[in-house]
C-alpha positions as CSV (number, residue, x, y, z in Angstrom):
1,M,141.2,147.1,176.4
2,K,139.6,149.7,178.6
3,K,136.6,151.4,177.1
4,S,136.4,155.1,176.8
5,N,133.9,157.0,178.9
6,T,133.8,159.9,176.5
7,T,131.1,158.4,174.3
8,D,127.5,157.4,175.0
9,P,127.3,153.6,175.6
10,I,123.8,153.4,174.3
11,A,124.7,155.3,171.1
12,R,127.7,153.0,170.7
13,R,125.5,149.9,171.1
14,R,123.1,151.3,168.5
15,Q,125.9,151.8,166.1
16,R,127.2,148.3,166.7
17,I,123.7,146.8,166.0
18,A,123.4,148.9,162.9
19,R,126.8,147.6,161.6
20,Q,125.7,144.0,162.2
21,R,122.5,144.3,160.3
22,G,122.4,142.6,156.9
23,G,125.6,140.6,157.6
24,N,126.5,137.6,155.3
25,A,127.0,135.3,158.3
26,A,123.5,136.0,159.7
27,L,122.1,135.5,156.2
28,W,123.7,132.2,155.8
29,G,122.4,131.3,159.3
30,I,118.9,132.0,158.1
31,L,119.3,129.9,155.0
32,V,120.7,127.0,157.0
33,A,117.8,127.3,159.4
34,H,115.3,127.3,156.6
35,A,116.9,124.2,155.1
36,M,116.8,122.4,158.5
37,I,113.1,123.4,159.1
38,L,112.1,122.4,155.6
39,G,113.9,119.0,155.8
40,G,112.6,118.4,159.3
41,G,109.0,119.0,158.2
42,M,109.4,116.7,155.3
43,L,110.8,113.9,157.4
44,V,108.2,114.2,160.1
45,V,105.2,113.9,157.8
46,R,106.9,111.3,155.6
47,S,107.4,109.2,158.8
48,L,103.7,109.2,159.4
49,F,103.2,107.6,156.0
50,G,106.0,105.2,157.0
51,F,104.1,104.1,160.1
52,L,101.0,103.7,157.9
53,E,103.0,101.4,155.6
54,G,104.0,99.3,158.6
55,N,100.4,99.0,159.8
56,V,99.1,98.1,156.4
57,T,101.7,95.5,155.7
58,N,101.8,94.2,159.3
59,A,105.6,94.4,159.0
60,G,106.1,96.6,162.1
61,E,107.4,100.1,162.1
62,P,109.6,100.6,159.0
63,P,113.1,102.1,159.5
64,L,112.2,105.2,157.5
65,A,109.3,106.0,159.9
66,I,111.6,105.7,162.9
67,F,114.4,107.7,161.3
68,G,112.1,110.4,160.0
69,M,110.5,111.1,163.4
70,A,113.8,110.8,165.3
71,A,115.6,113.2,163.0
72,G,112.8,115.4,161.8
73,L,111.7,116.8,165.2
74,P,115.3,117.8,166.3
75,F,115.8,119.4,162.9
76,I,112.7,121.5,163.3
77,I,113.4,122.6,166.9
78,F,117.1,123.4,166.4
79,G,116.2,125.1,163.1
80,F,113.8,127.4,164.8
81,F,116.5,128.3,167.4
82,V,119.0,129.0,164.7
83,H,116.4,131.0,162.7
84,I,115.5,133.3,165.7
85,G,119.1,134.0,166.5
86,A,120.2,134.6,162.9
87,C,117.2,136.8,162.2
88,R,117.8,138.8,165.3
89,R,121.4,139.5,164.3
90,F,120.4,140.3,160.7
91,T,117.5,142.7,161.5
92,G,118.5,143.8,165.0
93,K,115.0,142.8,166.1
94,L,113.9,139.8,168.2
95,L,110.8,139.0,166.3
96,S,111.6,140.0,162.8
97,S,112.5,138.1,159.7
98,P,114.0,139.4,156.5
99,G,112.4,136.7,154.4
100,I,109.1,134.9,154.4
101,G,109.6,133.5,157.9
102,A,110.0,130.0,159.4
103,G,106.3,129.2,159.6
104,P,105.6,129.0,155.8
105,I,108.8,127.1,155.4
106,L,107.7,124.5,157.9
107,F,104.3,124.0,156.2
108,L,106.0,123.8,152.9
109,G,108.1,121.0,154.3
110,F,104.9,119.3,155.7
111,A,103.3,119.5,152.2
112,L,106.4,118.1,150.4
113,G,106.7,115.3,152.9
114,A,103.0,114.4,152.4
115,W,103.4,114.2,148.7
116,W,106.6,112.2,149.1
117,G,104.7,109.8,151.3
118,A,101.6,109.7,149.1
119,L,103.6,108.9,146.0
120,S,105.6,106.2,147.9
121,H,102.5,104.6,149.4
122,P,99.2,105.5,147.7
123,V,96.4,106.3,150.2
124,F,92.7,106.7,149.7
125,G,89.7,108.3,151.3
126,L,90.3,111.1,153.8
127,L,94.0,110.2,154.1
128,G,94.4,110.9,150.4
129,L,93.4,114.5,151.0
130,I,96.3,115.1,153.4
131,P,98.8,116.3,150.7
132,T,96.3,118.6,149.2
133,V,95.2,120.1,152.5
134,L,98.8,120.7,153.6
135,T,99.7,122.2,150.2
136,A,96.7,124.6,150.5
137,I,97.8,125.6,154.1
138,A,101.4,126.1,152.8
139,V,100.2,128.3,150.0
140,L,98.0,130.3,152.4
141,F,100.9,130.9,154.8
142,L,103.2,131.9,151.9
143,S,100.7,134.3,150.5
144,I,100.1,135.9,153.9
145,S,103.9,136.2,154.5
146,L,104.4,137.8,151.0
147,F,101.6,140.2,151.7
148,L,103.2,141.2,155.0
149,R,106.6,141.5,153.4
150,M,105.2,143.9,150.7
151,R,103.4,145.9,153.3
152,R,106.6,146.2,155.3
153,S,108.5,147.2,152.2
154,S,106.0,149.9,151.5
155,K,106.2,151.2,155.1
156,N,110.0,151.3,154.9
157,E,109.8,153.2,151.6
158,L,107.5,155.7,153.2
159,L,109.9,156.1,156.1
160,R,112.8,156.8,153.7
161,R,110.7,159.4,152.0
162,M,109.7,161.0,155.3
163,I,113.3,161.3,156.4
164,N,113.7,163.8,153.6
165,E,110.2,165.4,153.6
166,G,108.9,165.0,157.2
167,K,109.4,166.9,160.4
168,I,111.4,165.8,163.4
169,A,110.3,166.9,166.9
170,A,111.2,166.1,170.5
171,A,108.6,164.1,172.4
172,L,107.8,163.2,176.0
173,I,107.2,159.6,177.0
174,T,103.9,159.6,178.8
175,D,103.4,155.9,179.3
176,I,105.4,152.7,178.8
177,P,104.7,149.3,180.4
178,A,106.7,148.2,183.4
179,I,109.2,145.5,182.7
180,D,109.0,142.2,184.6
181,P,112.0,141.8,187.0
182,S,112.9,138.5,185.4
183,S,112.6,139.6,181.8
184,A,115.6,140.5,179.6
185,G,113.5,142.8,177.5
186,L,110.1,144.3,176.8
187,I,107.6,144.2,173.9
188,G,104.8,146.7,174.5
189,T,103.2,149.9,173.6
190,I,104.9,153.3,174.2
191,T,102.9,156.5,174.3
192,V,104.5,159.8,173.6
193,R,103.4,163.4,173.3
194,F,104.8,165.9,170.9
195,T,103.9,169.4,169.5
196,D,103.6,169.7,165.8
197,M,104.7,172.7,163.8
198,N,101.4,174.4,164.3
199,G,101.7,174.3,168.1
200,V,99.1,171.5,168.5
201,H,99.8,168.9,171.2
202,R,99.5,165.3,169.8
203,W,99.8,161.9,171.3
204,V,100.8,158.7,169.5
205,Q,101.1,155.1,170.5
206,K,103.5,152.6,168.9
207,I,104.4,149.0,169.6
208,G,108.1,148.6,170.3
209,Q,110.7,146.2,171.6
210,W,113.6,147.0,173.9
211,K,116.4,145.2,175.7
212,R,116.4,145.9,179.4
213,R,119.4,148.1,179.2
214,D,117.9,150.2,176.4
215,L,114.4,150.5,177.9
216,P,113.2,154.2,178.0
217,Q,111.6,155.5,181.1
218,M,108.2,157.2,181.6
219,G,108.9,161.0,181.6
220,G,111.9,160.5,179.4
221,I,112.6,162.1,176.0
222,A,112.0,160.5,172.6
223,T,112.0,161.8,169.0
224,V,109.1,161.6,166.5
225,L,109.1,161.9,162.7
226,Y,105.8,162.9,161.3
227,D,104.2,164.2,158.0
228,P,103.6,168.0,158.5
229,R,100.8,167.7,155.9
230,Q,99.0,165.0,157.9
231,P,100.2,165.2,161.6
232,E,97.0,163.4,162.7
233,N,97.9,160.3,160.7
234,D,99.4,157.9,163.3
235,A,100.5,155.5,160.5
236,G,102.8,158.2,159.2
237,I,104.5,158.8,162.6
238,W,107.7,157.0,163.8
239,V,109.1,157.1,167.3
240,G,112.8,156.8,168.0
241,P,115.4,157.4,170.7
242,P,116.5,161.0,171.5
243,G,118.5,162.5,168.7
244,S,117.1,160.2,166.0
245,T,117.7,161.5,162.4
246,T,118.1,158.4,160.2
247,V,116.1,155.3,159.1
248,T,118.1,153.1,161.4
249,D,117.4,155.4,164.3
250,F,113.6,155.4,163.8
251,T,113.6,151.6,163.5
252,F,115.7,151.0,166.5
253,W,112.7,150.8,168.8
254,H,110.2,149.4,166.3
255,S,110.1,148.5,162.6
């Protein structure tokens, strides 16, 4: 069917991305990816203990060690690909995850695999510390991820409040990195200038990500949302495409 040329294609694409956000199919993809990464991490580390068993008993490489390494690595690699794709569809962002992320899940799998191996084949000395060390790393990654999640939630709550209490102003893009000819998109810092309600010119820089077809140009127009009580507070300023008025609009370029 022929597309109508009476609507802005960029606005239409933004609306399509907004409709796709939070979809059940993408959520299931993330959960499946987490299961694959978790299981792959467990198998890879458990296989290391399997090789150790073979060396200790001089019985060669046991089947579990071979299977664990052969199955675990593809599970991890494919799981990361599925995770990136599902998260991009769920959030609308290339490098954004709605949960704790794949890294903590991987190290949790490593830790579980280490305890599985240690309980199946007791080890002593420095090798006996492997499960404890991996568990500590997993807990650290989980704690950092939860902290970042809480920080993002707080930021999103502030944005929702600012939609009702803040001021929206037109802005001029004064600087944006040039995109590589071979790149499909750009992650970089955009600089915009706007005039607050007191007539003061202000500049703000924000890190954003764009597909090539959505990339704004230097000298183009953008929209800023700011706190009129603290216009100097860069943390309370959001930058979005021209005409932005909603939370979705002001997270289209960055979150």
